[in-house]
Biopython code that builds the backbone (N, CA, C, O; Angstrom):
import numpy as np
from Bio.PDB.StructureBuilder import StructureBuilder

atoms = [
    (1, "MET", "N", (5.347, -29.662, -42.301)),
    (1, "MET", "CA", (5.254, -28.282, -41.851)),
    (1, "MET", "C", (6.617, -27.658, -41.536)),
    (1, "MET", "O", (6.852, -26.494, -41.859)),
    (2, "LYS", "N", (7.518, -28.426, -40.906)),
    (2, "LYS", "CA", (8.876, -27.923, -40.631)),
    (2, "LYS", "C", (9.613, -27.640, -41.900)),
    (2, "LYS", "O", (10.383, -26.682, -41.973)),
    (3, "LYS", "N", (9.397, -28.443, -42.893)),
    (3, "LYS", "CA", (10.035, -28.269, -44.209)),
    (3, "LYS", "C", (9.625, -26.994, -44.856)),
    (3, "LYS", "O", (10.441, -26.283, -45.441)),
    (4, "ILE", "N", (8.281, -26.684, -44.746)),
    (4, "ILE", "CA", (7.748, -25.426, -45.309)),
    (4, "ILE", "C", (8.351, -24.270, -44.584)),
    (4, "ILE", "O", (8.853, -23.338, -45.212)),
    (5, "LEU", "N", (8.318, -24.302, -43.294)),
    (5, "LEU", "CA", (8.893, -23.209, -42.527)),
    (5, "LEU", "C", (10.349, -23.008, -42.789)),
    (5, "LEU", "O", (10.801, -21.867, -42.886)),
    (6, "PHE", "N", (11.079, -24.036, -42.906)),
    (6, "PHE", "CA", (12.562, -23.973, -43.229)),
    (6, "PHE", "C", (12.789, -23.350, -44.625)),
    (6, "PHE", "O", (13.641, -22.474, -44.773)),
    (7, "SER", "N", (12.029, -23.798, -45.652)),
    (7, "SER", "CA", (12.217, -23.285, -46.939)),
    (7, "SER", "C", (11.828, -21.778, -46.987)),
    (7, "SER", "O", (12.511, -20.976, -47.623)),
    (8, "ALA", "N", (10.781, -21.436, -46.339)),
    (8, "ALA", "CA", (10.298, -20.054, -46.322)),
    (8, "ALA", "C", (11.339, -19.157, -45.595)),
    (8, "ALA", "O", (11.584, -18.024, -46.008)),
    (9, "LEU", "N", (11.925, -19.669, -44.544)),
    (9, "LEU", "CA", (12.953, -18.870, -43.795)),
    (9, "LEU", "C", (14.187, -18.704, -44.649)),
    (9, "LEU", "O", (14.769, -17.619, -44.652)),
    (10, "VAL", "N", (14.621, -19.730, -45.381)),
    (10, "VAL", "CA", (15.757, -19.635, -46.234)),
    (10, "VAL", "C", (15.531, -18.591, -47.338)),
    (10, "VAL", "O", (16.388, -17.746, -47.596)),
    (11, "LEU", "N", (14.359, -18.671, -47.982)),
    (11, "LEU", "CA", (14.028, -17.657, -49.020)),
    (11, "LEU", "C", (14.018, -16.241, -48.455)),
    (11, "LEU", "O", (14.528, -15.310, -49.078)),
    (12, "THR", "N", (13.431, -16.089, -47.269)),
    (12, "THR", "CA", (13.377, -14.802, -46.682)),
    (12, "THR", "C", (14.727, -14.205, -46.353)),
    (12, "THR", "O", (14.987, -13.021, -46.565)),
    (13, "LEU", "N", (15.546, -15.043, -45.845)),
    (13, "LEU", "CA", (16.888, -14.619, -45.493)),
    (13, "LEU", "C", (17.623, -14.219, -46.803)),
    (13, "LEU", "O", (18.357, -13.231, -46.773)),
    (14, "LEU", "N", (17.476, -14.893, -47.893)),
    (14, "LEU", "CA", (18.079, -14.582, -49.158)),
    (14, "LEU", "C", (17.579, -13.221, -49.631)),
    (14, "LEU", "O", (18.390, -12.388, -50.036)),
    (15, "PHE", "N", (16.339, -12.982, -49.597)),
    (15, "PHE", "CA", (15.702, -11.670, -49.919)),
    (15, "PHE", "C", (16.276, -10.607, -49.072)),
    (15, "PHE", "O", (16.621, -9.531, -49.559)),
    (16, "ALA", "N", (16.392, -10.893, -47.757)),
    (16, "ALA", "CA", (16.844, -9.815, -46.834)),
    (16, "ALA", "C", (18.256, -9.480, -47.214)),
    (16, "ALA", "O", (18.580, -8.292, -47.221)),
    (17, "VAL", "N", (19.107, -10.384, -47.523)),
    (17, "VAL", "CA", (20.502, -10.029, -47.944)),
    (17, "VAL", "C", (20.518, -9.262, -49.177)),
    (17, "VAL", "O", (21.295, -8.313, -49.287)),
    (18, "VAL", "N", (19.666, -9.618, -50.187)),
    (18, "VAL", "CA", (19.621, -8.841, -51.449)),
    (18, "VAL", "C", (19.091, -7.403, -51.118)),
    (18, "VAL", "O", (19.632, -6.403, -51.592)),
    (19, "THR", "N", (18.082, -7.351, -50.341)),
    (19, "THR", "CA", (17.486, -6.004, -49.998)),
    (19, "THR", "C", (18.475, -5.151, -49.327)),
    (19, "THR", "O", (18.584, -3.975, -49.675)),
    (20, "GLN", "N", (19.222, -5.655, -48.372)),
    (20, "GLN", "CA", (20.190, -4.838, -47.659)),
    (20, "GLN", "C", (21.319, -4.426, -48.622)),
    (20, "GLN", "O", (21.845, -3.322, -48.482)),
    (21, "THR", "N", (21.707, -5.259, -49.582)),
    (21, "THR", "CA", (22.778, -4.912, -50.472)),
    (21, "THR", "C", (22.399, -3.917, -51.483)),
    (21, "THR", "O", (23.126, -2.949, -51.706)),
    (22, "VAL", "N", (21.219, -4.125, -52.145)),
    (22, "VAL", "CA", (20.818, -3.331, -53.260)),
    (22, "VAL", "C", (19.787, -2.212, -52.894)),
    (22, "VAL", "O", (19.794, -1.115, -53.451)),
    (23, "GLY", "N", (18.930, -2.557, -51.949)),
    (23, "GLY", "CA", (17.778, -1.675, -51.717)),
    (23, "GLY", "C", (17.882, -0.645, -50.667)),
    (23, "GLY", "O", (16.859, -0.256, -50.102)),
    (24, "SER", "N", (19.087, -0.158, -50.353)),
    (24, "SER", "CA", (19.131, 0.943, -49.343)),
    (24, "SER", "C", (20.334, 1.841, -49.657)),
    (24, "SER", "O", (21.275, 1.448, -50.347)),
    (25, "THR", "N", (20.263, 2.972, -49.159)),
    (25, "THR", "CA", (21.381, 3.924, -49.237)),
    (25, "THR", "C", (21.925, 4.177, -47.875)),
    (25, "THR", "O", (21.149, 4.168, -46.919)),
    (26, "PRO", "N", (23.217, 4.407, -47.704)),
    (26, "PRO", "CA", (23.807, 4.587, -46.403)),
    (26, "PRO", "C", (23.225, 5.687, -45.577)),
    (26, "PRO", "O", (23.212, 5.532, -44.356)),
    (27, "ASP", "N", (22.721, 6.828, -46.123)),
    (27, "ASP", "CA", (22.269, 7.883, -45.383)),
    (27, "ASP", "C", (20.786, 7.746, -45.021)),
    (27, "ASP", "O", (20.309, 8.499, -44.173)),
    (28, "GLU", "N", (20.054, 6.835, -45.616)),
    (28, "GLU", "CA", (18.631, 6.663, -45.473)),
    (28, "GLU", "C", (18.150, 5.240, -45.645)),
    (28, "GLU", "O", (17.403, 4.972, -46.586)),
    (29, "PRO", "N", (18.549, 4.285, -44.759)),
    (29, "PRO", "CA", (18.151, 2.879, -45.044)),
    (29, "PRO", "C", (16.687, 2.645, -44.730)),
    (29, "PRO", "O", (16.102, 3.241, -43.826)),
    (30, "LEU", "N", (16.132, 1.754, -45.520)),
    (30, "LEU", "CA", (14.693, 1.314, -45.310)),
    (30, "LEU", "C", (14.793, -0.006, -44.618)),
    (30, "LEU", "O", (15.439, -0.938, -45.096)),
    (31, "THR", "N", (14.128, -0.075, -43.455)),
    (31, "THR", "CA", (14.032, -1.270, -42.634)),
    (31, "THR", "C", (12.540, -1.718, -42.529)),
    (31, "THR", "O", (11.589, -0.935, -42.541)),
    (32, "LEU", "N", (12.457, -3.023, -42.428)),
    (32, "LEU", "CA", (11.071, -3.595, -42.276)),
    (32, "LEU", "C", (11.169, -4.594, -41.123)),
    (32, "LEU", "O", (12.077, -5.424, -41.070)),
    (33, "TYR", "N", (10.208, -4.489, -40.200)),
    (33, "TYR", "CA", (10.117, -5.455, -39.109)),
    (33, "TYR", "C", (8.731, -6.118, -39.088)),
    (33, "TYR", "O", (7.745, -5.409, -39.290)),
    (34, "PRO", "N", (8.599, -7.396, -38.864)),
    (34, "PRO", "CA", (9.725, -8.386, -38.889)),
    (34, "PRO", "C", (10.161, -8.772, -40.316)),
    (34, "PRO", "O", (9.483, -8.439, -41.288)),
    (35, "ALA", "N", (11.274, -9.463, -40.426)),
    (35, "ALA", "CA", (11.718, -9.966, -41.678)),
    (35, "ALA", "C", (11.064, -11.175, -42.198)),
    (35, "ALA", "O", (11.122, -11.501, -43.384)),
    (36, "TYR", "N", (10.425, -11.850, -41.266)),
    (36, "TYR", "CA", (9.647, -13.114, -41.616)),
    (36, "TYR", "C", (8.572, -13.268, -40.551)),
    (36, "TYR", "O", (8.803, -12.953, -39.383)),
    (37, "LEU", "N", (7.447, -13.730, -40.930)),
    (37, "LEU", "CA", (6.443, -14.057, -39.929)),
    (37, "LEU", "C", (5.520, -15.231, -40.416)),
    (37, "LEU", "O", (5.380, -15.522, -41.604)),
    (38, "GLN", "N", (4.926, -15.853, -39.402)),
    (38, "GLN", "CA", (3.895, -16.789, -39.664)),
    (38, "GLN", "C", (2.600, -16.234, -39.123)),
    (38, "GLN", "O", (2.579, -15.767, -37.984)),
    (39, "VAL", "N", (1.538, -16.258, -39.866)),
    (39, "VAL", "CA", (0.210, -15.708, -39.437)),
    (39, "VAL", "C", (-0.888, -16.655, -39.779)),
    (39, "VAL", "O", (-1.017, -17.054, -40.936)),
    (40, "PRO", "N", (-1.723, -17.048, -38.770)),
    (40, "PRO", "CA", (-2.886, -17.837, -39.059)),
    (40, "PRO", "C", (-3.958, -17.121, -39.788)),
    (40, "PRO", "O", (-4.055, -15.894, -39.752)),
    (41, "LEU", "N", (-4.779, -17.902, -40.463)),
    (41, "LEU", "CA", (-6.027, -17.341, -41.073)),
    (41, "LEU", "C", (-6.892, -16.713, -39.987)),
    (41, "LEU", "O", (-7.035, -17.265, -38.896)),
    (42, "GLY", "N", (-7.473, -15.540, -40.302)),
    (42, "GLY", "CA", (-8.305, -14.879, -39.284)),
    (42, "GLY", "C", (-7.585, -13.894, -38.464)),
    (42, "GLY", "O", (-8.247, -13.106, -37.790)),
    (43, "GLN", "N", (-6.291, -13.852, -38.448)),
    (43, "GLN", "CA", (-5.434, -12.917, -37.758)),
    (43, "GLN", "C", (-4.945, -11.825, -38.663)),
    (43, "GLN", "O", (-4.965, -11.986, -39.883)),
    (44, "HIS", "N", (-4.503, -10.709, -38.105)),
    (44, "HIS", "CA", (-3.914, -9.621, -38.875)),
    (44, "HIS", "C", (-2.610, -9.168, -38.212)),
    (44, "HIS", "O", (-2.486, -9.220, -36.988)),
    (45, "VAL", "N", (-1.676, -8.741, -38.987)),
    (45, "VAL", "CA", (-0.443, -8.258, -38.443)),
    (45, "VAL", "C", (-0.056, -7.008, -39.248)),
    (45, "VAL", "O", (-0.198, -6.978, -40.471)),
    (46, "THR", "N", (0.429, -5.988, -38.549)),
    (46, "THR", "CA", (0.856, -4.800, -39.192)),
    (46, "THR", "C", (2.378, -4.729, -39.103)),
    (46, "THR", "O", (2.946, -4.856, -38.018)),
    (47, "LEU", "N", (3.034, -4.528, -40.238)),
    (47, "LEU", "CA", (4.435, -4.446, -40.362)),
    (47, "LEU", "C", (4.939, -3.055, -40.020)),
    (47, "LEU", "O", (4.226, -2.067, -40.192)),
    (48, "ASP", "N", (6.160, -2.984, -39.540)),
    (48, "ASP", "CA", (6.789, -1.648, -39.122)),
    (48, "ASP", "C", (7.910, -1.272, -40.119)),
    (48, "ASP", "O", (8.964, -1.907, -40.137)),
    (49, "ALA", "N", (7.678, -0.265, -40.923)),
    (49, "ALA", "CA", (8.693, 0.199, -41.841)),
    (49, "ALA", "C", (9.287, 1.481, -41.298)),
    (49, "ALA", "O", (8.589, 2.329, -40.741)),
    (50, "GLN", "N", (10.562, 1.597, -41.469)),
    (50, "GLN", "CA", (11.334, 2.745, -40.985)),
    (50, "GLN", "C", (12.185, 3.346, -42.135)),
    (50, "GLN", "O", (12.700, 2.544, -42.913)),
    (51, "PRO", "N", (12.369, 4.564, -42.307)),
    (51, "PRO", "CA", (12.041, 5.664, -41.314)),
    (51, "PRO", "C", (10.590, 6.108, -41.377)),
    (51, "PRO", "O", (9.984, 6.179, -42.446)),
    (52, "GLU", "N", (10.036, 6.414, -40.172)),
    (52, "GLU", "CA", (8.596, 6.682, -40.044)),
    (52, "GLU", "C", (8.192, 7.889, -40.890)),
    (52, "GLU", "O", (7.088, 7.883, -41.434)),
    (53, "GLU", "N", (8.978, 8.867, -41.022)),
    (53, "GLU", "CA", (8.566, 10.081, -41.737)),
    (53, "GLU", "C", (8.417, 9.948, -43.240)),
    (53, "GLU", "O", (8.022, 10.903, -43.910)),
    (54, "LYS", "N", (8.720, 8.800, -43.770)),
    (54, "LYS", "CA", (8.676, 8.547, -45.249)),
    (54, "LYS", "C", (7.314, 7.980, -45.580)),
    (54, "LYS", "O", (6.626, 7.421, -44.726)),
    (55, "GLU", "N", (6.937, 8.136, -46.847)),
    (55, "GLU", "CA", (5.708, 7.524, -47.413)),
    (55, "GLU", "C", (6.123, 6.205, -48.085)),
    (55, "GLU", "O", (7.177, 6.130, -48.716)),
    (56, "PHE", "N", (5.292, 5.176, -47.945)),
    (56, "PHE", "CA", (5.566, 3.907, -48.497)),
    (56, "PHE", "C", (4.569, 3.361, -49.430)),
    (56, "PHE", "O", (3.395, 3.716, -49.325)),
    (57, "ILE", "N", (4.944, 2.518, -50.343)),
    (57, "ILE", "CA", (4.083, 1.810, -51.187)),
    (57, "ILE", "C", (4.205, 0.286, -50.839)),
    (57, "ILE", "O", (5.274, -0.322, -50.906)),
    (58, "TRP", "N", (3.055, -0.255, -50.475)),
    (58, "TRP", "CA", (3.063, -1.672, -50.054)),
    (58, "TRP", "C", (2.486, -2.503, -51.134)),
    (58, "TRP", "O", (1.588, -2.060, -51.850)),
    (59, "SER", "N", (3.014, -3.800, -51.289)),
    (59, "SER", "CA", (2.458, -4.696, -52.271)),
    (59, "SER", "C", (2.686, -6.121, -51.775)),
    (59, "SER", "O", (3.568, -6.372, -50.954)),
    (60, "SER", "N", (1.873, -7.057, -52.290)),
    (60, "SER", "CA", (1.926, -8.507, -52.020)),
    (60, "SER", "C", (2.337, -9.217, -53.283)),
    (60, "SER", "O", (1.853, -8.912, -54.373)),
    (61, "SER", "N", (3.268, -10.200, -53.121)),
    (61, "SER", "CA", (3.662, -10.971, -54.298)),
    (61, "SER", "C", (2.482, -11.951, -54.761)),
    (61, "SER", "O", (2.463, -12.406, -55.904)),
    (62, "ASP", "N", (1.586, -12.226, -53.893)),
    (62, "ASP", "CA", (0.460, -13.093, -54.272)),
    (62, "ASP", "C", (-0.802, -12.758, -53.472)),
    (62, "ASP", "O", (-0.982, -13.273, -52.369)),
    (63, "THR", "N", (-1.672, -11.906, -54.010)),
    (63, "THR", "CA", (-2.807, -11.462, -53.243)),
    (63, "THR", "C", (-3.825, -12.587, -53.042)),
    (63, "THR", "O", (-4.810, -12.359, -52.340)),
    (64, "SER", "N", (-3.655, -13.784, -53.608)),
    (64, "SER", "CA", (-4.605, -14.813, -53.316)),
    (64, "SER", "C", (-4.201, -15.527, -51.984)),
    (64, "SER", "O", (-4.957, -16.339, -51.452)),
    (65, "VAL", "N", (-3.009, -15.203, -51.477)),
    (65, "VAL", "CA", (-2.501, -15.749, -50.170)),
    (65, "VAL", "C", (-2.650, -14.700, -49.092)),
    (65, "VAL", "O", (-3.140, -14.996, -48.002)),
    (66, "ALA", "N", (-2.223, -13.448, -49.385)),
    (66, "ALA", "CA", (-2.317, -12.412, -48.369)),
    (66, "ALA", "C", (-2.256, -11.035, -49.102)),
    (66, "ALA", "O", (-1.564, -10.837, -50.100)),
    (67, "THR", "N", (-3.072, -10.083, -48.488)),
    (67, "THR", "CA", (-3.046, -8.714, -49.066)),
    (67, "THR", "C", (-2.417, -7.816, -47.989)),
    (67, "THR", "O", (-2.284, -8.182, -46.821)),
    (68, "VAL", "N", (-2.042, -6.630, -48.452)),
    (68, "VAL", "CA", (-1.481, -5.663, -47.499)),
    (68, "VAL", "C", (-2.038, -4.292, -47.830)),
    (68, "VAL", "O", (-2.068, -3.927, -49.005)),
    (69, "ASP", "N", (-2.477, -3.524, -46.863)),
    (69, "ASP", "CA", (-3.047, -2.211, -47.117)),
    (69, "ASP", "C", (-1.951, -1.178, -47.074)),
    (69, "ASP", "O", (-0.768, -1.490, -46.939)),
    (70, "GLU", "N", (-2.401, 0.122, -47.200)),
    (70, "GLU", "CA", (-1.442, 1.233, -47.301)),
    (70, "GLU", "C", (-0.760, 1.526, -46.021)),
    (70, "GLU", "O", (0.151, 2.354, -46.008)),
    (71, "ASN", "N", (-1.140, 0.891, -44.910)),
    (71, "ASN", "CA", (-0.495, 1.036, -43.665)),
    (71, "ASN", "C", (0.345, -0.116, -43.269)),
    (71, "ASN", "O", (0.850, -0.140, -42.147)),
    (72, "GLY", "N", (0.539, -1.141, -44.184)),
    (72, "GLY", "CA", (1.351, -2.251, -43.890)),
    (72, "GLY", "C", (0.630, -3.360, -43.145)),
    (72, "GLY", "O", (1.275, -4.278, -42.638)),
    (73, "ARG", "N", (-0.741, -3.295, -43.063)),
    (73, "ARG", "CA", (-1.567, -4.304, -42.353)),
    (73, "ARG", "C", (-1.770, -5.505, -43.244)),
    (73, "ARG", "O", (-2.367, -5.355, -44.310)),
    (74, "ILE", "N", (-1.318, -6.670, -42.882)),
    (74, "ILE", "CA", (-1.468, -7.840, -43.664)),
    (74, "ILE", "C", (-2.755, -8.620, -43.275)),
    (74, "ILE", "O", (-3.050, -8.807, -42.095)),
    (75, "THR", "N", (-3.507, -9.065, -44.310)),
    (75, "THR", "CA", (-4.679, -9.757, -44.160)),
    (75, "THR", "C", (-4.461, -11.119, -44.859)),
    (75, "THR", "O", (-4.350, -11.155, -46.085)),
    (76, "PRO", "N", (-4.396, -12.271, -44.084)),
    (76, "PRO", "CA", (-4.244, -13.538, -44.739)),
    (76, "PRO", "C", (-5.497, -13.986, -45.417)),
    (76, "PRO", "O", (-6.587, -13.830, -44.866)),
    (77, "ILE", "N", (-5.372, -14.570, -46.667)),
    (77, "ILE", "CA", (-6.507, -15.001, -47.425)),
    (77, "ILE", "C", (-6.601, -16.541, -47.514)),
    (77, "ILE", "O", (-7.678, -17.122, -47.385)),
    (78, "ALA", "N", (-5.474, -17.156, -47.730)),
    (78, "ALA", "CA", (-5.426, -18.633, -47.928)),
    (78, "ALA", "C", (-4.036, -19.114, -47.482)),
    (78, "ALA", "O", (-3.069, -18.352, -47.493)),
    (79, "GLU", "N", (-3.961, -20.368, -47.097)),
    (79, "GLU", "CA", (-2.645, -21.002, -46.693)),
    (79, "GLU", "C", (-1.666, -20.862, -47.892)),
    (79, "GLU", "O", (-2.029, -20.983, -49.062)),
    (80, "GLY", "N", (-0.438, -20.606, -47.513)),
    (80, "GLY", "CA", (0.628, -20.493, -48.545)),
    (80, "GLY", "C", (1.736, -19.510, -48.093)),
    (80, "GLY", "O", (1.751, -19.023, -46.963)),
    (81, "GLU", "N", (2.620, -19.261, -49.001)),
    (81, "GLU", "CA", (3.733, -18.350, -48.804)),
    (81, "GLU", "C", (3.659, -17.174, -49.708)),
    (81, "GLU", "O", (3.303, -17.279, -50.881)),
    (82, "VAL", "N", (4.002, -16.046, -49.143)),
    (82, "VAL", "CA", (3.864, -14.727, -49.884)),
    (82, "VAL", "C", (5.008, -13.809, -49.403)),
    (82, "VAL", "O", (5.509, -13.945, -48.287)),
    (83, "PHE", "N", (5.394, -12.888, -50.269)),
    (83, "PHE", "CA", (6.301, -11.788, -49.866)),
    (83, "PHE", "C", (5.629, -10.543, -49.893)),
    (83, "PHE", "O", (4.966, -10.198, -50.871)),
    (84, "ILE", "N", (5.775, -9.768, -48.761)),
    (84, "ILE", "CA", (5.239, -8.397, -48.671)),
    (84, "ILE", "C", (6.381, -7.478, -48.933)),
    (84, "ILE", "O", (7.434, -7.579, -48.304)),
    (85, "ILE", "N", (6.173, -6.543, -49.896)),
    (85, "ILE", "CA", (7.265, -5.676, -50.296)),
    (85, "ILE", "C", (6.823, -4.246, -49.985)),
    (85, "ILE", "O", (5.700, -3.842, -50.288)),
    (86, "VAL", "N", (7.778, -3.462, -49.344)),
    (86, "VAL", "CA", (7.548, -2.104, -49.080)),
    (86, "VAL", "C", (8.620, -1.358, -49.867)),
    (86, "VAL", "O", (9.791, -1.737, -49.900)),
    (87, "THR", "N", (8.155, -0.261, -50.510)),
    (87, "THR", "CA", (9.026, 0.582, -51.292)),
    (87, "THR", "C", (8.884, 2.019, -50.925)),
    (87, "THR", "O", (7.780, 2.462, -50.612)),
    (88, "LEU", "N", (9.964, 2.778, -50.949)),
    (88, "LEU", "CA", (9.770, 4.205, -50.621)),
    (88, "LEU", "C", (9.079, 4.863, -51.772)),
    (88, "LEU", "O", (9.438, 4.659, -52.932)),
    (89, "ALA", "N", (8.070, 5.666, -51.446)),
    (89, "ALA", "CA", (7.222, 6.294, -52.493)),
    (89, "ALA", "C", (8.068, 7.258, -53.336)),
    (89, "ALA", "O", (7.788, 7.413, -54.525)),
    (90, "ASP", "N", (9.074, 7.903, -52.777)),
    (90, "ASP", "CA", (9.837, 8.851, -53.538)),
    (90, "ASP", "C", (11.102, 8.282, -54.159)),
    (90, "ASP", "O", (11.876, 9.002, -54.790)),
    (91, "ASP", "N", (11.302, 6.999, -53.978)),
    (91, "ASP", "CA", (12.498, 6.284, -54.626)),
    (91, "ASP", "C", (12.224, 4.837, -54.770)),
    (91, "ASP", "O", (12.474, 4.063, -53.846)),
    (92, "ASP", "N", (11.692, 4.420, -55.959)),
    (92, "ASP", "CA", (11.315, 3.058, -56.149)),
    (92, "ASP", "C", (12.456, 2.095, -56.255)),
    (92, "ASP", "O", (12.221, 0.906, -56.469)),
    (93, "GLN", "N", (13.726, 2.558, -56.112)),
    (93, "GLN", "CA", (14.926, 1.720, -56.071)),
    (93, "GLN", "C", (15.161, 1.181, -54.652)),
    (93, "GLN", "O", (15.967, 0.269, -54.471)),
    (94, "ILE", "N", (14.492, 1.711, -53.682)),
    (94, "ILE", "CA", (14.817, 1.309, -52.273)),
    (94, "ILE", "C", (13.529, 0.618, -51.760)),
    (94, "ILE", "O", (12.455, 1.213, -51.669)),
    (95, "SER", "N", (13.718, -0.690, -51.431)),
    (95, "SER", "CA", (12.651, -1.566, -50.956)),
    (95, "SER", "C", (13.136, -2.569, -49.912)),
    (95, "SER", "O", (14.339, -2.789, -49.772)),
    (96, "ALA", "N", (12.250, -3.146, -49.218)),
    (96, "ALA", "CA", (12.578, -4.225, -48.232)),
    (96, "ALA", "C", (11.425, -5.263, -48.394)),
    (96, "ALA", "O", (10.348, -4.962, -48.909)),
    (97, "VAL", "N", (11.703, -6.416, -47.953)),
    (97, "VAL", "CA", (10.809, -7.629, -48.106)),
    (97, "VAL", "C", (10.608, -8.322, -46.774)),
    (97, "VAL", "O", (11.527, -8.468, -45.968)),
    (98, "CYS", "N", (9.349, -8.750, -46.573)),
    (98, "CYS", "CA", (9.034, -9.571, -45.377)),
    (98, "CYS", "C", (8.380, -10.859, -45.966)),
    (98, "CYS", "O", (7.392, -10.802, -46.698)),
    (99, "GLY", "N", (8.986, -12.023, -45.604)),
    (99, "GLY", "CA", (8.405, -13.292, -45.935)),
    (99, "GLY", "C", (7.249, -13.679, -45.008)),
    (99, "GLY", "O", (7.386, -13.603, -43.787)),
    (100, "VAL", "N", (6.085, -14.103, -45.590)),
    (100, "VAL", "CA", (4.932, -14.419, -44.732)),
    (100, "VAL", "C", (4.468, -15.887, -45.121)),
    (100, "VAL", "O", (4.283, -16.243, -46.285)),
    (101, "LEU", "N", (4.317, -16.626, -44.099)),
    (101, "LEU", "CA", (3.754, -17.966, -44.199)),
    (101, "LEU", "C", (2.397, -17.925, -43.543)),
    (101, "LEU", "O", (2.277, -17.703, -42.338)),
    (102, "VAL", "N", (1.386, -18.139, -44.341)),
    (102, "VAL", "CA", (-0.041, -18.153, -43.857)),
    (102, "VAL", "C", (-0.410, -19.622, -43.539)),
    (102, "VAL", "O", (-0.273, -20.488, -44.403)),
    (103, "VAL", "N", (-0.884, -19.908, -42.286)),
    (103, "VAL", "CA", (-1.149, -21.213, -41.811)),
    (103, "VAL", "C", (-2.661, -21.245, -41.452)),
    (103, "VAL", "O", (-3.293, -20.201, -41.289)),
    (104, "ALA", "N", (-3.214, -22.464, -41.336)),
    (104, "ALA", "CA", (-4.684, -22.609, -41.056)),
    (104, "ALA", "C", (-4.948, -22.209, -39.656)),
    (104, "ALA", "O", (-5.982, -21.582, -39.424)),
    (105, "ASP", "N", (-4.132, -22.501, -38.699)),
    (105, "ASP", "CA", (-4.308, -22.133, -37.290)),
    (105, "ASP", "C", (-2.933, -22.091, -36.617)),
    (105, "ASP", "O", (-1.920, -22.448, -37.218)),
    (106, "GLY", "N", (-2.921, -21.634, -35.324)),
    (106, "GLY", "CA", (-1.688, -21.496, -34.592)),
    (106, "GLY", "C", (-1.483, -20.139, -34.115)),
    (106, "GLY", "O", (-2.427, -19.357, -34.002)),
    (107, "ASN", "N", (-0.246, -19.820, -33.823)),
    (107, "ASN", "CA", (0.134, -18.546, -33.241)),
    (107, "ASN", "C", (0.835, -17.687, -34.264)),
    (107, "ASN", "O", (1.385, -18.199, -35.238)),
    (108, "ILE", "N", (0.821, -16.439, -34.061)),
    (108, "ILE", "CA", (1.588, -15.488, -34.871)),
    (108, "ILE", "C", (3.028, -15.596, -34.369)),
    (108, "ILE", "O", (3.305, -15.453, -33.178)),
    (109, "LEU", "N", (3.927, -15.852, -35.309)),
    (109, "LEU", "CA", (5.353, -15.965, -34.961)),
    (109, "LEU", "C", (6.141, -14.972, -35.784)),
    (109, "LEU", "O", (5.910, -14.840, -36.986)),
    (110, "LEU", "N", (7.083, -14.260, -35.146)),
    (110, "LEU", "CA", (7.827, -13.209, -35.786)),
    (110, "LEU", "C", (9.366, -13.549, -35.734)),
    (110, "LEU", "O", (9.857, -14.042, -34.719)),
    (111, "TRP", "N", (10.064, -13.289, -36.784)),
    (111, "TRP", "CA", (11.516, -13.484, -36.793)),
    (111, "TRP", "C", (12.132, -12.271, -37.367)),
    (111, "TRP", "O", (11.634, -11.680, -38.325)),
    (112, "GLU", "N", (13.277, -11.884, -36.742)),
    (112, "GLU", "CA", (14.092, -10.766, -37.309)),
    (112, "GLU", "C", (15.123, -11.430, -38.193)),
    (112, "GLU", "O", (15.245, -12.654, -38.230)),
    (113, "GLU", "N", (15.865, -10.592, -38.908)),
    (113, "GLU", "CA", (16.884, -11.064, -39.764)),
    (113, "GLU", "C", (18.016, -11.817, -39.028)),
    (113, "GLU", "O", (18.965, -12.278, -39.663)),
]
sb = StructureBuilder()
sb.init_structure("model")
sb.init_model(0)
sb.init_chain("A")
sb.init_seg("    ")
for serial, (resi, resn, name, xyz) in enumerate(atoms, 1):
    if name == "N":
        sb.init_residue(resn, " ", resi, " ")
    sb.init_atom(name, np.array(xyz, "f"), 0.0, 1.0, " ", f" {name:<3s}", serial, name[0])
structure = sb.get_structure()
């Protein structure tokens, strides 16, 4: 389990660095909280994307592990790792990523970058 958490955290940090470098503009950065989370089956977590006044497009890298709705609410489906991506609706070049580890049971854990 520790090995899975560590590998997921490393991948998430890598995506966070890429997102900060490529996926934002100085006058209007897109941020996503948390950068990484662990969520047990049966629980739900809603991500926080900023700036609030913007419209976002949410997607999951693997909908068999977790889905995300139009408000950033994550629904875990099966154990595994997935990336939740948020993109500005008016500029598809600006996006941010949250790494999600879905576990059978336990607590919701959140990590910042």
